PyMOL Python script that loads the backbone (N, CA, C, O; Angstrom):
from pymol import cmd

cmd.read_pdbstr("""\
ATOM      1  N   MET A   1      92.317 100.167  66.621  1.00  0.00           N
ATOM      2  CA  MET A   1      91.677 100.425  67.905  1.00  0.00           C
ATOM      3  C   MET A   1      91.090  99.148  68.502  1.00  0.00           C
ATOM      4  O   MET A   1      91.136  98.939  69.714  1.00  0.00           O
ATOM      5  N   ALA A   2      90.543  98.303  67.643  1.00  0.00           N
ATOM      6  CA  ALA A   2      89.967  97.048  68.145  1.00  0.00           C
ATOM      7  C   ALA A   2      91.063  96.155  68.725  1.00  0.00           C
ATOM      8  O   ALA A   2      90.842  95.425  69.691  1.00  0.00           O
ATOM      9  N   VAL A   3      92.239  96.227  68.121  1.00  0.00           N
ATOM     10  CA  VAL A   3      93.357  95.421  68.626  1.00  0.00           C
ATOM     11  C   VAL A   3      93.731  95.877  70.030  1.00  0.00           C
ATOM     12  O   VAL A   3      94.001  95.047  70.898  1.00  0.00           O
ATOM     13  N   LEU A   4      93.749  97.171  70.258  1.00  0.00           N
ATOM     14  CA  LEU A   4      94.055  97.687  71.595  1.00  0.00           C
ATOM     15  C   LEU A   4      92.994  97.255  72.601  1.00  0.00           C
ATOM     16  O   LEU A   4      93.321  96.900  73.733  1.00  0.00           O
ATOM     17  N   ALA A   5      91.749  97.282  72.202  1.00  0.00           N
ATOM     18  CA  ALA A   5      90.670  96.882  73.106  1.00  0.00           C
ATOM     19  C   ALA A   5      90.796  95.417  73.497  1.00  0.00           C
ATOM     20  O   ALA A   5      90.372  95.025  74.584  1.00  0.00           O
ATOM     21  N   VAL A   6      91.366  94.617  72.631  1.00  0.00           N
ATOM     22  CA  VAL A   6      91.539  93.181  72.917  1.00  0.00           C
ATOM     23  C   VAL A   6      92.807  92.935  73.722  1.00  0.00           C
ATOM     24  O   VAL A   6      92.833  92.039  74.565  1.00  0.00           O
ATOM     25  N   LEU A   7      93.845  93.704  73.481  1.00  0.00           N
ATOM     26  CA  LEU A   7      95.138  93.449  74.119  1.00  0.00           C
ATOM     27  C   LEU A   7      95.285  94.079  75.498  1.00  0.00           C
ATOM     28  O   LEU A   7      95.996  93.529  76.339  1.00  0.00           O
ATOM     29  N   ILE A   8      94.653  95.189  75.754  1.00  0.00           N
ATOM     30  CA  ILE A   8      94.872  95.910  77.012  1.00  0.00           C
ATOM     31  C   ILE A   8      94.421  95.123  78.243  1.00  0.00           C
ATOM     32  O   ILE A   8      95.190  95.056  79.202  1.00  0.00           O
ATOM     33  N   PRO A   9      93.229  94.523  78.285  1.00  0.00           N
ATOM     34  CA  PRO A   9      92.841  93.799  79.510  1.00  0.00           C
ATOM     35  C   PRO A   9      93.786  92.652  79.882  1.00  0.00           C
ATOM     36  O   PRO A   9      94.158  92.551  81.051  1.00  0.00           O
ATOM     37  N   PRO A  10      94.199  91.771  78.937  1.00  0.00           N
ATOM     38  CA  PRO A  10      95.162  90.728  79.335  1.00  0.00           C
ATOM     39  C   PRO A  10      96.504  91.304  79.784  1.00  0.00           C
ATOM     40  O   PRO A  10      97.140  90.759  80.686  1.00  0.00           O
ATOM     41  N   LEU A  11      96.933  92.393  79.166  1.00  0.00           N
ATOM     42  CA  LEU A  11      98.192  93.012  79.590  1.00  0.00           C
ATOM     43  C   LEU A  11      98.073  93.568  81.005  1.00  0.00           C
ATOM     44  O   LEU A  11      98.992  93.428  81.811  1.00  0.00           O
ATOM     45  N   MET A  12      96.941  94.197  81.303  1.00  0.00           N
ATOM     46  CA  MET A  12      96.748  94.721  82.655  1.00  0.00           C
ATOM     47  C   MET A  12      96.710  93.602  83.674  1.00  0.00           C
ATOM     48  O   MET A  12      97.274  93.731  84.761  1.00  0.00           O
ATOM     49  N   LEU A  13      96.049  92.501  83.336  1.00  0.00           N
ATOM     50  CA  LEU A  13      96.009  91.349  84.230  1.00  0.00           C
ATOM     51  C   LEU A  13      97.416  90.806  84.458  1.00  0.00           C
ATOM     52  O   LEU A  13      97.772  90.468  85.586  1.00  0.00           O
ATOM     53  N   GLY A  14      98.207  90.720  83.411  1.00  0.00           N
ATOM     54  CA  GLY A  14      99.580  90.255  83.545  1.00  0.00           C
ATOM     55  C   GLY A  14     100.405  91.153  84.445  1.00  0.00           C
ATOM     56  O   GLY A  14     101.202  90.666  85.248  1.00  0.00           O
ATOM     57  N   VAL A  15     100.223  92.456  84.322  1.00  0.00           N
ATOM     58  CA  VAL A  15     100.961  93.400  85.172  1.00  0.00           C
ATOM     59  C   VAL A  15     100.560  93.210  86.628  1.00  0.00           C
ATOM     60  O   VAL A  15     101.419  93.205  87.511  1.00  0.00           O
ATOM     61  N   ILE A  16      99.273  93.056  86.887  1.00  0.00           N
ATOM     62  CA  ILE A  16      98.808  92.872  88.269  1.00  0.00           C
ATOM     63  C   ILE A  16      99.375  91.582  88.854  1.00  0.00           C
ATOM     64  O   ILE A  16      99.812  91.561  90.005  1.00  0.00           O
ATOM     65  N   LEU A  17      99.372  90.518  88.075  1.00  0.00           N
ATOM     66  CA  LEU A  17      99.922  89.248  88.567  1.00  0.00           C
ATOM     67  C   LEU A  17     101.420  89.349  88.809  1.00  0.00           C
ATOM     68  O   LEU A  17     101.925  88.796  89.786  1.00  0.00           O
ATOM     69  N   MET A  18     102.139  90.047  87.937  1.00  0.00           N
ATOM     70  CA  MET A  18     103.579  90.204  88.138  1.00  0.00           C
ATOM     71  C   MET A  18     103.869  91.031  89.383  1.00  0.00           C
ATOM     72  O   MET A  18     104.821  90.740  90.107  1.00  0.00           O
ATOM     73  N   LEU A  19     103.062  92.060  89.644  1.00  0.00           N
ATOM     74  CA  LEU A  19     103.271  92.861  90.847  1.00  0.00           C
ATOM     75  C   LEU A  19     103.047  92.021  92.099  1.00  0.00           C
ATOM     76  O   LEU A  19     103.758  92.189  93.090  1.00  0.00           O
ATOM     77  N   GLY A  20     102.076  91.128  92.068  1.00  0.00           N
ATOM     78  CA  GLY A  20     101.853  90.245  93.206  1.00  0.00           C
ATOM     79  C   GLY A  20     103.041  89.334  93.448  1.00  0.00           C
ATOM     80  O   GLY A  20     103.436  89.121  94.594  1.00  0.00           O
ATOM     81  N   ARG A  21     103.617  88.792  92.380  1.00  0.00           N
ATOM     82  CA  ARG A  21     104.803  87.952  92.523  1.00  0.00           C
ATOM     83  C   ARG A  21     105.979  88.762  93.048  1.00  0.00           C
ATOM     84  O   ARG A  21     106.745  88.285  93.885  1.00  0.00           O
ATOM     85  N   TYR A  22     106.119  89.990  92.554  1.00  0.00           N
ATOM     86  CA  TYR A  22     107.206  90.859  92.997  1.00  0.00           C
ATOM     87  C   TYR A  22     107.078  91.140  94.492  1.00  0.00           C
ATOM     88  O   TYR A  22     108.074  91.165  95.215  1.00  0.00           O
ATOM     89  N   GLU A  23     105.849  91.350  94.945  1.00  0.00           N
ATOM     90  CA  GLU A  23     105.614  91.619  96.362  1.00  0.00           C
ATOM     91  C   GLU A  23     106.024  90.411  97.206  1.00  0.00           C
ATOM     92  O   GLU A  23     106.577  90.580  98.293  1.00  0.00           O
ATOM     93  N   ASP A  24     105.761  89.201  96.722  1.00  0.00           N
ATOM     94  CA  ASP A  24     106.147  87.999  97.462  1.00  0.00           C
ATOM     95  C   ASP A  24     107.660  87.908  97.614  1.00  0.00           C
ATOM     96  O   ASP A  24     108.156  87.453  98.645  1.00  0.00           O
ATOM     97  N   PHE A  25     108.400  88.342  96.584  1.00  0.00           N
ATOM     98  CA  PHE A  25     109.851  88.266  96.649  1.00  0.00           C
ATOM     99  C   PHE A  25     110.455  89.358  97.527  1.00  0.00           C
ATOM    100  O   PHE A  25     111.471  89.133  98.184  1.00  0.00           O
ATOM    101  N   VAL A  26     109.840  90.532  97.542  1.00  0.00           N
ATOM    102  CA  VAL A  26     110.420  91.682  98.222  1.00  0.00           C
ATOM    103  C   VAL A  26     110.111  91.666  99.717  1.00  0.00           C
ATOM    104  O   VAL A  26     110.990  91.932 100.536  1.00  0.00           O
ATOM    105  N   LEU A  27     108.865  91.356 100.073  1.00  0.00           N
ATOM    106  CA  LEU A  27     108.483  91.411 101.477  1.00  0.00           C
ATOM    107  C   LEU A  27     108.986  90.187 102.229  1.00  0.00           C
ATOM    108  O   LEU A  27     109.013  89.090 101.670  1.00  0.00           O
ATOM    109  N   PRO A  28     109.381  90.352 103.478  1.00  0.00           N
ATOM    110  CA  PRO A  28     109.784  89.185 104.264  1.00  0.00           C
ATOM    111  C   PRO A  28     108.558  88.321 104.576  1.00  0.00           C
ATOM    112  O   PRO A  28     107.438  88.832 104.596  1.00  0.00           O
ATOM    113  N   PRO A  29     108.751  87.035 104.816  1.00  0.00           N
ATOM    114  CA  PRO A  29     107.600  86.191 105.127  1.00  0.00           C
ATOM    115  C   PRO A  29     106.932  86.626 106.426  1.00  0.00           C
ATOM    116  O   PRO A  29     107.591  87.102 107.349  1.00  0.00           O
ATOM    117  N   ALA A  30     105.646  86.459 106.481  1.00  0.00           N
ATOM    118  CA  ALA A  30     104.895  86.834 107.677  1.00  0.00           C
ATOM    119  C   ALA A  30     105.244  85.883 108.816  1.00  0.00           C
ATOM    120  O   ALA A  30     105.458  84.693 108.584  1.00  0.00           O
ATOM    121  N   PRO A  31     105.302  86.393 110.039  1.00  0.00           N
ATOM    122  CA  PRO A  31     105.609  85.506 111.169  1.00  0.00           C
ATOM    123  C   PRO A  31     104.477  84.489 111.361  1.00  0.00           C
ATOM    124  O   PRO A  31     103.311  84.808 111.129  1.00  0.00           O
ATOM    125  N   PRO A  32     104.812  83.293 111.773  1.00  0.00           N
ATOM    126  CA  PRO A  32     103.759  82.296 111.982  1.00  0.00           C
ATOM    127  C   PRO A  32     102.853  82.718 113.131  1.00  0.00           C
ATOM    128  O   PRO A  32     103.324  83.174 114.173  1.00  0.00           O
ATOM    129  N   GLU A  33     101.578  82.562 112.935  1.00  0.00           N
ATOM    130  CA  GLU A  33     100.625  82.936 113.964  1.00  0.00           C
ATOM    131  C   GLU A  33     100.256  81.718 114.798  1.00  0.00           C
ATOM    132  O   GLU A  33     100.327  80.581 114.331  1.00  0.00           O
ATOM    133  N   ALA A  34      99.867  81.972 116.020  1.00  0.00           N
ATOM    134  CA  ALA A  34      99.484  80.880 116.912  1.00  0.00           C
ATOM    135  C   ALA A  34      98.191  80.245 116.410  1.00  0.00           C
ATOM    136  O   ALA A  34      97.393  80.880 115.721  1.00  0.00           O
ATOM    137  N   ASP A  35      98.007  79.006 116.763  1.00  0.00           N
ATOM    138  CA  ASP A  35      96.800  78.288 116.384  1.00  0.00           C
ATOM    139  C   ASP A  35      95.606  78.932 117.091  1.00  0.00           C
ATOM    140  O   ASP A  35      95.616  79.041 118.318  1.00  0.00           O
ATOM    141  N   PRO A  36      94.595  79.356 116.366  1.00  0.00           N
ATOM    142  CA  PRO A  36      93.472  80.045 117.014  1.00  0.00           C
ATOM    143  C   PRO A  36      92.746  79.171 118.035  1.00  0.00           C
ATOM    144  O   PRO A  36      92.162  79.689 118.986  1.00  0.00           O
ATOM    145  N   SER A  37      92.777  77.857 117.847  1.00  0.00           N
ATOM    146  CA  SER A  37      92.096  76.992 118.817  1.00  0.00           C
ATOM    147  C   SER A  37      92.813  77.041 120.173  1.00  0.00           C
ATOM    148  O   SER A  37      92.170  76.942 121.218  1.00  0.00           O
ATOM    149  N   GLU A  38      94.136  77.194 120.155  1.00  0.00           N
ATOM    150  CA  GLU A  38      94.879  77.296 121.413  1.00  0.00           C
ATOM    151  C   GLU A  38      94.622  78.645 122.078  1.00  0.00           C
ATOM    152  O   GLU A  38      94.582  78.727 123.306  1.00  0.00           O
ATOM    153  N   ALA A  39      94.451  79.683 121.300  1.00  0.00           N
ATOM    154  CA  ALA A  39      94.220  81.015 121.864  1.00  0.00           C
ATOM    155  C   ALA A  39      92.877  81.061 122.596  1.00  0.00           C
ATOM    156  O   ALA A  39      92.752  81.728 123.623  1.00  0.00           O
ATOM    157  N   ARG A  40      91.885  80.361 122.075  1.00  0.00           N
ATOM    158  CA  ARG A  40      90.578  80.371 122.740  1.00  0.00           C
ATOM    159  C   ARG A  40      90.615  79.619 124.057  1.00  0.00           C
ATOM    160  O   ARG A  40      89.934  79.989 125.013  1.00  0.00           O
ATOM    161  N   LEU A  41      91.413  78.562 124.104  1.00  0.00           N
ATOM    162  CA  LEU A  41      91.451  77.752 125.315  1.00  0.00           C
ATOM    163  C   LEU A  41      92.171  78.476 126.459  1.00  0.00           C
ATOM    164  O   LEU A  41      91.813  78.331 127.627  1.00  0.00           O
ATOM    165  N   GLY A  42      93.186  79.253 126.097  1.00  0.00           N
ATOM    166  CA  GLY A  42      93.957  79.948 127.114  1.00  0.00           C
ATOM    167  C   GLY A  42      94.693  78.942 127.983  1.00  0.00           C
ATOM    168  O   GLY A  42      95.337  78.034 127.456  1.00  0.00           O
ATOM    169  N   SER A  43      94.616  79.079 129.286  1.00  0.00           N
ATOM    170  CA  SER A  43      95.346  78.173 130.183  1.00  0.00           C
ATOM    171  C   SER A  43      94.526  76.921 130.491  1.00  0.00           C
ATOM    172  O   SER A  43      95.030  76.017 131.158  1.00  0.00           O
ATOM    173  N   LEU A  44      93.293  76.842 130.032  1.00  0.00           N
ATOM    174  CA  LEU A  44      92.458  75.667 130.325  1.00  0.00           C
ATOM    175  C   LEU A  44      92.929  74.424 129.589  1.00  0.00           C
ATOM    176  O   LEU A  44      92.716  73.303 130.053  1.00  0.00           O
ATOM    177  N   GLY A  45      93.563  74.620 128.450  1.00  0.00           N
ATOM    178  CA  GLY A  45      93.965  73.457 127.655  1.00  0.00           C
ATOM    179  C   GLY A  45      95.243  72.821 128.103  1.00  0.00           C
ATOM    180  O   GLY A  45      95.675  71.837 127.503  1.00  0.00           O
ATOM    181  N   ARG A  46      95.862  73.332 129.120  1.00  0.00           N
ATOM    182  CA  ARG A  46      97.174  72.789 129.522  1.00  0.00           C
ATOM    183  C   ARG A  46      97.092  72.137 130.859  1.00  0.00           C
ATOM    184  O   ARG A  46      98.093  71.626 131.360  1.00  0.00           O
TER     185      ARG A  46
END
""", "prot")
cmd.dss("prot")
cmd.show_as("cartoon", "prot")
cmd.util.cbc("prot")
cmd.orient("prot")
């Protein structure tokens, strides 16, 4: 039982990290967002 108590948390962490990597491979990349500094300026900066 003590062995399970020691092994389960690192295994769970490994599963969570692997799921995050899997999500990066499966989902398409997010579209690039505009620079927030340009959005605040609006037409004044041009």
